Every structure is written in structure tokens, then in C-alpha cells.
GULO-741847 format. One record per residue (C-alpha): x, y, z; residue in one letter. Coordinates in nm, 2 decimals. Last residue first. Layout:
GULO-741847
PT      x      y      z rest
PT      X      Y      Z    A
...
end
This chain:
GULO-741847
PT      x      y      z rest
PT  -3.11   3.59   0.34    R
PT  -2.75   3.69   0.40    C
PT  -2.71   3.47   0.70    S
PT  -2.77   3.16   0.49    D
PT  -2.49   3.25   0.25    A
PT  -2.25   3.30   0.54    A
PT  -2.35   2.97   0.71    E
PT  -2.32   2.79   0.38    I
PT  -1.97   2.93   0.32    M
PT  -1.86   2.84   0.68    R
PT  -1.99   2.49   0.65    A
PT  -1.80   2.45   0.31    A
PT  -1.48   2.57   0.47    E
PT  -1.51   2.32   0.75    G
PT  -1.60   2.04   0.50    L
PT  -1.29   2.13   0.29    A
PT  -1.06   2.13   0.59    R
PT  -1.18   1.79   0.71    R
PT  -1.16   1.65   0.35    L
PT  -0.79   1.76   0.32    V
PT  -0.71   1.59   0.66    A
PT  -0.92   1.28   0.56    P
PT  -0.73   1.23   0.22    D
PT  -1.00   1.13  -0.02    T
PT  -0.97   0.77  -0.14    A
PT  -0.79   0.72  -0.47    L
PT  -0.88   0.64  -0.82    D
PT  -1.13   0.92  -0.90    A
PT  -1.26   0.86  -1.25    E
PT  -1.22   0.49  -1.20    G
PT  -1.45   0.48  -0.89    P
PT  -1.74   0.71  -0.95    P
PT  -1.76   1.09  -0.87    L
PT  -2.13   1.16  -0.80    L
PT  -2.19   0.79  -0.78    W
PT  -2.55   0.68  -0.74    D
PT  -2.78   0.60  -0.46    S
PT  -3.15   0.49  -0.45    G
PT  -3.05   0.12  -0.41    E
PT  -2.72   0.10  -0.22    V
PT  -2.38  -0.02  -0.35    P
PT  -2.38   0.20  -0.66    P
PT  -2.22   0.00  -0.94    E
PT  -1.86   0.11  -1.04    P
PT  -1.73  -0.06  -0.73    D
PT  -1.54   0.10  -0.44    P
PT  -1.59  -0.14  -0.15    R
PT  -1.86  -0.10   0.10    L
PT  -1.92  -0.39   0.33    G
PT  -1.65  -0.56   0.53    R
PT  -1.28  -0.45   0.53    G
PT  -1.31  -0.31   0.88    D
PT  -1.60  -0.09   0.74    T
PT  -1.58   0.21   0.97    E
PT  -1.85   0.47   0.92    T
PT  -1.76   0.83   0.95    C
PT  -2.05   1.06   1.04    V
PT  -2.07   1.43   0.96    S
PT  -2.23   1.74   1.12    G
PT  -1.94   1.80   1.36    P
PT  -1.61   1.66   1.24    V
PT  -1.47   1.41   1.49    D
PT  -1.30   1.13   1.29    W
PT  -1.02   0.95   1.48    A
PT  -1.13   0.59   1.47    A
PT  -1.34   0.65   1.15    A
PT  -1.03   0.71   0.94    T
PT  -0.91   0.35   0.99    G
PT  -0.97   0.25   0.63    P
PT  -0.88   0.53   0.39    P
PT  -1.16   0.76   0.29    V
PT  -1.46   0.72   0.05    L
PT  -1.67   1.04   0.06    F
PT  -2.05   1.00   0.12    A
PT  -2.30   1.26   0.01    L
PT  -2.64   1.28   0.18    T
PT  -3.00   1.37   0.12    G
PT  -3.13   1.03   0.25    D
PT  -3.33   0.94  -0.06    G
PT  -3.08   1.12  -0.29    D
PT  -2.78   0.91  -0.17    D
PT  -2.48   1.05  -0.36    H
PT  -2.15   0.85  -0.34    L
PT  -1.82   1.02  -0.38    V
PT  -1.50   0.86  -0.52    P
PT  -1.18   1.04  -0.44    G
PT  -1.12   1.41  -0.40    V
PT  -0.78   1.59  -0.39    A
PT  -0.65   1.48  -0.73    D
PT  -0.41   1.76  -0.78    G
PT  -0.42   2.11  -0.64    A
PT  -0.75   2.25  -0.51    G
PT  -1.05   2.36  -0.72    R
PT  -1.18   2.00  -0.71    R
PT  -1.16   1.99  -0.33    L
PT  -1.36   2.31  -0.29    I
PT  -1.62   2.20  -0.54    D
PT  -1.65   1.86  -0.36    V
PT  -1.68   2.04  -0.03    A
PT  -1.97   2.26  -0.16    E
PT  -2.14   1.94  -0.29    L
PT  -2.09   1.77   0.05    G
PT  -2.23   2.07   0.25    Q
PT  -2.54   2.07   0.04    R
PT  -2.58   1.69   0.03    T
PT  -2.56   1.65   0.41    P
PT  -2.25   1.46   0.52    V
PT  -2.13   1.10   0.52    T
PT  -1.76   1.00   0.56    V
PT  -1.71   0.63   0.45    L
PT  -1.43   0.40   0.55    D
PT  -1.25   0.19   0.29    C
PT  -1.18  -0.16   0.17    A
PT  -0.98  -0.19  -0.15    A
PT  -1.13  -0.22  -0.50    G
PT  -1.00   0.12  -0.61    V
PT  -0.66   0.19  -0.45    P
PT  -0.66   0.34  -0.10    V
PT  -0.38   0.59  -0.02    V
PT  -0.29   0.56   0.34    A
PT  -0.25   0.89   0.51    V
PT   0.06   1.03   0.68    S
PT  -0.02   1.23   0.99    P
PT  -0.10   1.60   0.98    T
PT   0.04   1.80   1.26    C
PT   0.39   1.81   1.10    P
PT   0.24   1.97   0.79    D
PT   0.45   1.87   0.49    N
PT   0.22   1.58   0.43    S
PT   0.33   1.24   0.31    Q
PT   0.12   1.00   0.10    S
PT   0.14   0.63   0.16    T
PT   0.13   0.35  -0.09    E
PT   0.00   0.00   0.00    M
end
């Protein structure tokens, strides 16, 4: 398994998960998730991995490296640990009523949890600012 290194000493190295490997899943409300996807795609490189959209639940789910759930603490989101069971990146949506916003194959790696954490925070601030202008 490859590892990506960060120049930030406060950010641990993150396992890079190839398509087909087990992963954890960070789930957020659709609006915040879409903002985060935009933020991540504007960033440098391939900052966003596969993203699953569940229209019935109104959520987006980001595939992240296994083990992320153990330390995930971002308010307004949930990180589900798979322990190698359950969800694996597959071109077919894993749940009825869901579909890939960014399917495996177009996004080969899991999203770096530290990068996702920053994007979700920025997205929440943008939404709060937009809502306060109404």
C-alpha cells in the first residue's frame, strides 16, 4: 500500500486506497458535501476520491482510507468504519437509490481525511455566510 506524506507536522501520513480496496465512509448532508467537492476539485491535484450520492437520505459520502473512523470528529458528519467488510469502491452503486457523483475509476484514490476535514469546514462556513445573507 502506498502512503502520501504531508509537509504539515500536525497531519499524519495517510494511506492511499486503490479502487477495489476496503475503505471507510464519511457521510455529510448533500449541500455541504457538494460545496466540499467543489472546494476539493479547485485544489491542487486529485484531492477528491469517489463520492456517493444518496438522494433518498439527502447525503453525500466520501470514501476515505480504512481506519479514518477511529479519529473522525467533524461535527455534522459521520464516519463509518468498514473493517474490510461492506462497501468497496465498485462502479455499481452499493445501495438502491444511490449513485456515484464521482465514480471509482474517475477518482482512483480515497479522499485524504485531513484535506476533507478542511474542505468540510470551509463548506460549512460558506453555507453559514450564505444563509445569514437571506
